[in-house]
N, C-alpha and C positions, 0 to 999 in steps of 0.2 A: 637360677633361671628366671627370666621375666615372663610372667603369665598373665594374660588378660582373660577373665572369666565373664561371659555375658549371661546374666541371669542370676538372681540371688534367691531363687526358690529352693526347693528341697535338694535337688541335685547339686546346684551351684554352692549352696551353703555346706553341704557334706564334703564337697571337694575342698573348699576353703579350710574346713576343720582339719583335714589331713595334710594339706600342702603348706599351711601357714607355719607349721613347726619344722619345716624341712629347708629352711634358709632360702625360700623363694621370694621373689619380688612380685606381689600379687596386686592386681587392680580388678575390681568388680564393678560391672555396669548393670544398672537396672532402672526401670522407671519408678519403682517404689522406694521413696526416700527413707521410709521407716525401716524397711528391711535392711537397707544399706547401713543405717545408723546402728542397728543391732549388731551387724557383723563387725563394724568398725570399733564398737565398744569392746568386743571380745578378742579381736585379732589385730595384728600389726599389718595393715593393708591400706591401699588407696581405694576410694570409691568415686564413681561418676554417675550422676543422675541423668538419664536420657534414653533415647531410642537407640538400641545397639545396632540397628540396621542402617544407620546414617553415617556418612563419612566424618562429619564434624564431631560426633560423639566418640567414634573410634579414635579419631585423632587426639581428642582430649584425654582419652584413656592411655595414651602412649603406645598405641598399637604399632607405630612405625619402628619401635625399638624392641618389640616383643619377640620372644623365641617360640611362643606357643599361644594360640587363641583357642579357647574352648567356648563354643556357642551352645549354651544350655538353657536358653529361654524356652518358654512353653509354646512358642510359635515356630513351626517348621520353616515357613517362608523367611522369617527374620533371621533364623540361624543360617540358612543357605545364602542369603544376601550378605550377611556379615562375613561368611567365609570367602565369598567371591571378592568382596572389597578388601579383606585382609590379604588376599593373594595378589590382586591386580594393582591395588593402590599402595598398600603398605608393605608388601613383600614379606609377609610373615611365613617362615619356613614350614610350620606345622599347624594344621587347622582341623580341629575335631568338632563335629556337629552332632547335636542331639536331634533325632528325627523320630516323631511318633507315628507317622503314617508309613505303612508297609509299601505303599505305591512307589516310593523313591528307591527302595531296595530292589525292586523288580528290574531296574535298569541301572547297573553300576556305572555305566558310561556317563550318567548325569554328574558323577562326582569328579570327572576328569578336569584337569586345569583349564581347558577351554570352555568348560561349562560352569559348574558351581565351585570347582576347585576345593573340594573337601578331601583332606588327607585321610581321615577316618570318620566313618558315620556309624553311630551307635543308636540303638533303640532301647531305652530303659524298660519300656513295657514288655518287650520280648525277653529281656534278661530276667525280669521277674517271673514271666510265664515259664521259662525254661527251668528256673529254680523250683517253682511249685510242682511242675511235672516230675522232676527228679525226686521230690519228696513223696509223691504218690507211689513211685516205684519201690521206695523203702519206707513202709508205713510208720515205723517207730523212730526214724531218724530225725534229729534236730536240724542238721544241715547235710547236704549232699553236694560235693564239689568235684569237678573233673579236671585232670591235668594231663599233659603229654598227649594232646589230641585224643583224649578219651581212654588212654592206656591205663591210667591210674585214677582211682576215686578215693576221695577223703570223705569220711562219714563221721558226724558227731552223734553219739547216742548217750543215753543216761543209763548207768548200770543199775540193774534191778536185783532185788533179793532173790537168791537162788541161782544167779548166773554162774557159769562155770569158773570164771576168774575172780568173782567177788570173794574177798578174804584171802586170796592167794597172790603170790608174787607174779609179776608180769612174765617172767621167764618161763612159767609153766604153760603159757599159751602155746608154745611150740609143741607140747605133748598132745594137745587136742586137735591140732591141724594135720591134715594128710601130708605126706612127705613132699609132695610137689607144690604145696601152697605156702607162700611166705607172706607175712604182713608185719606191720609195725604200728605201735601206739605212738603217734606223733606228738600228742600233747594230752594233758590231763588237768581238769579244773575241779577243785574240791571246795565247796562252799564259796564259789565265785573267785577263788584264788588259784593262780596257775602253779602247777607242779611240773618240774622237769623229770619225766619218768625215766627210770632205769630198770634193770632186771629185778631188783629187790623191791620195787614199789608195789604195794598191795592195793588192789582196787577195792573201794568201799561202795556200799549202797548209796546211790544218789550222785556218784561221781559223773562228771561230763567227760566222756572219753572220745578222743578223735583218732580213729583208725585210718590208715592208708594201706591200700592193697591193690594189686592188679584188678581191674574192673571185673574180669570174668571170675575171679575168686572171691569177690566180696560177699555173696550170700553165705558161703561157708564160714568166713571170718566173723560175720556179724552174729552168728549163732553162739559165739563165745560169750557175748554179753547180753544177748536178747533171746527170749524164748521164741519159738517159731510163731510167726505172724501170718494170719490169713491175708491174702492179697486184697487190695482195695477194689471192691466191685460196685459200690454205689457212692456217688459223690453229689453233694448239694452245694451249688455255687451261689453265693449271695452277692448280687451286683453284676450288671451286664455292661459295665463300662469297657474301656480299652483292654484292661487286664482280664476282667471277668470273662469277656467274650473270647479272648485269645485262649484262656485256660480251658473253657468249655469246648472250644473247637479242637484243642489238642487232645483232650481226654475222651471225647465222644468216639465210640467204636471200641475202646479198650475197657470201658466200664459204663454203667448206667449214670447218666448225668442229668440233674435237674437244676435249672437256673431260676433264681428268684430275683425279679427286678421291679422296683417301685414305679417306674415310669412306663405307662402303657405303650407310648410311642416307641420307646427304646426296646421294650419287650417284644413288640411285633417285629421290629427291624432285626433283632438277633434271632428270633424264631425262624425268620425267612432264611437266615444264613446258616443255621445249624440243621444238619440232616438227621441226626440221631440223638436228639436231646429234647427234654420236656422243658418248656419255659412257662413259668407262672408269674402273673402280675400281682405284686403285693410287697409289703415291707418285710424284710427278713427278721425284724424283731417282733413280728406278730406271731403269736403262738399258733393261731389257726392256720396261717399260711405255711408255717414250718410243718405242721401236721399233715397238710395237703401234700407237702413235698416228701412225706414219709421219712421224716427226720429220725425217727426211732430206729430205722433200719439202715441209716447212713453209716458207712465206714469212715467217711471224712466230710467235714463241713468247712467250706472255704469262705470267709467273710472278706470280700474283695471290693467293697464300695470305696468311695473317696473320703469317707468320714470316719475318723478314728473311733469316736464314741459309738457310732452305729455299729461298727465292726466288733468292738468289745462287747456291746450289749447282745448283738445277734449271736456271736460265738458262744458267749456264756449261756444264753438261753438254749442254743442247740445242744450244748453239752448236757444241760439239765434234762432236756427232753429225750436224750438217749443216743446222740451221735457218739460213735466210738472215739473219734479224735477230731479236734477242731484247730483251725489255723486262722489267724486274723492279720490283715495288713494294718500296721500301726506305724505312723510316721514319727510321732513324738516319743523320744527315747524314754522319758520318764514313765509313760504309759506302758511301753513294752517291758521295761524292767519290773514294773509293778504286777503285771498280769501273767507273764509267762511262768509256767510251772504251777499255776493255780488251776482255774477252770479252763484256761486257754493253753493248749499244748505247745503251740508255736506262735510267737509274735514276730512277724516278718516285716522289715523296714524296706520299702521300695527304694528309698534314697540310698541306703547302705548297699543294697544289691547292685544298683546301677553305678554307684560311685566306684566300685571295684573294677568294673569294665573301663571306666574313664581313666582310672589311675594307671592301668597297664599301658596306656598310650601317653600319659603325662609324665611319668617318672623317667629319668634318664637311665641309660643302661639297657641291655637287651632283656626287658621284662615282658614275658609272654602272657602271663596271667597274674592277676591280683584278686584274691578273694577275701572279703571282709568276714571275720568270724566273731561270734559272740557280740553282735550288734556293734561292730566296729572297734572293739577293744583289742582284738588281735587280728593278724593277717597271715595268710598263706600265699607264698610267692612261687612262681615258676620262672627261673632265670636260665638263659642260655649262656654257656661258658665259651669264651673266645680267647684267642691268644695262645701262648705257649709258656713254658716254664720261665722264660726270660721276661715276658711282658704281663704275666698274670700271677696273682697271689694265690690262685687255687689250682691251676692246671698242674697235674703230676703230683699233687699232694694228697695224703690220706685225710679223710674227714676229721679224724682225731687231731690232726695238725693244723687245721684251719683256724684262723683267728676270729672265731665267731663270737659276737657279744653274748653275755649271759642272758638266757631267755630265748635264744635262737637255736634251732636244731635242724639238721638235714634229715628229711623223712625218706626220700627216695630219689632215684635218678632214672631218666629214660635215655638210652644210648642208641646211636645209629637210627635216628628217626626216619631216615630215608630207606631203610631196609625192612622188608616185610618179615614178620615172624609168624610161623604157622601155629595156631592155637588148637584147632580141631581138624582132623583129617579123617574122612570116611570115604566109602565108595561113592557116595552121592555128592559130597561137597567138601570143600576145603575152606576153613575160616582163618583168615589172616588179619593181623593188625600190624601197623608200622611201629618199629621201635622195640628195643629190648628193655624190659623193666628190671631195675636193680634196687632191691630194698637196701637202704643205707645201713652200714655197720661201721664201726670205728676205723677199720682198716681198708675200707673202700677207697680206691684212688679215683680222683676226679680227672676226666679227660676233656680235651677241647671238643666242643660240639654237644656235650651232655646237656640235657634239660634237667636242672636241679630243682627239686621241690623243697622249700624251706618253710618252717613254721615259726612265726614270731609271736611270742606270748603278749607283747606290747607293741602297739603300732609305732611308738617312738623309735623302735630299733630298726625299722625298715631302711631309712637312709644309710645307716652304717653297713647294712647287708648289701645294698645295691652298690655302694662304693667298693666294697671288698671284691665284688665280682666284675667290676669294670676293668678293662684292659688299660694299663698304664704304660705308655711308650717308654721303653728303656728301663723298665723296672727290673731290678736285680734282687 
């Protein structure tokens, strides 16, 4: 596939990293020559220096022959203009735009072909915000990811000494769960190396374990590996930029929120927008400021500024001053690998989170969701099955008979997504969700229309998995 990526920043570079190894013809456009040189030294791709919102530069990038254009510059207007030009002048069939402002999403009609002609519009800041909010709901989780329109949740946790499964084979998990609850350990990492778990695999202290279960059953399942956690009641947010302000707005009302912002002007702006949060003006790496924020009583400290070093320093200081758990936004992978598991509980990469949303629209095949795991080393996919036994390599076959590459496992399926299933029924209310959850076993038969959730221990395996699930005309 021929892809033109506009913008060589964090999002664009992260996309290149994952797409360059998948036999794609990639051209990257940016005004920063040095960034382009760095990408060209690492990957087999073309680069064009120039303004991505001009016809001449898009023409030089070969946009007329492109199958897909991804507008991922830091400028919303530039991304929208580029998509419009790609549609009207170059006839590019698929056009994905990165948009930071929520105003554009208030009127989806703006993305219509007669207006900005955007096939898919994505907001990386909102993706990161949603990720952080889910982590607040599960205080000790390393990652929390949803599939099947919210019917399934995948959670990564670290096994602790004294956990019910630690030292025991995985098959014993069934004994601890109520009869009406099913779950699966989709993947296991031990000392940063992936293990393909089976019933005989024994959990060890420190293992990074990825559970998948129906969303409504997740709390009961998590008690297998984690002690009961008190809910997050007090949060301190460092940084009131796009992400910090969004997170504070999402959390206010459900817990006590204090925002720390170094810029007085920005602090005043955010204070006017937040109805139920305290905003302090000061640096988050200042011990006195953190004490004013009552950091010793904080259940969670979120370092969400635009500076990696500031986030690392502030999060480390907050942990030393008594915050129960700390999270830091860190873009440089070497920093994230160095600090997570030490004083910083979670190192979250904004580029990795948002790249997963882009990849779901970039990759061929009916890919509904792509989630990056373990800072991009692994991926979890949600694929929709199409075709029949004649045209598909998976329809009508048992999971045990699928030609899955080593390192890939099917975790679960959601069937009949258009049919509601009653979860709770009382005299006062009926709670329903769409789709039937099926936890994957070796004899589970895949059917057309199923949403299949797969875990790939290495990102290099993803193209093979996508090809396996594609419909091949006349396949026998």
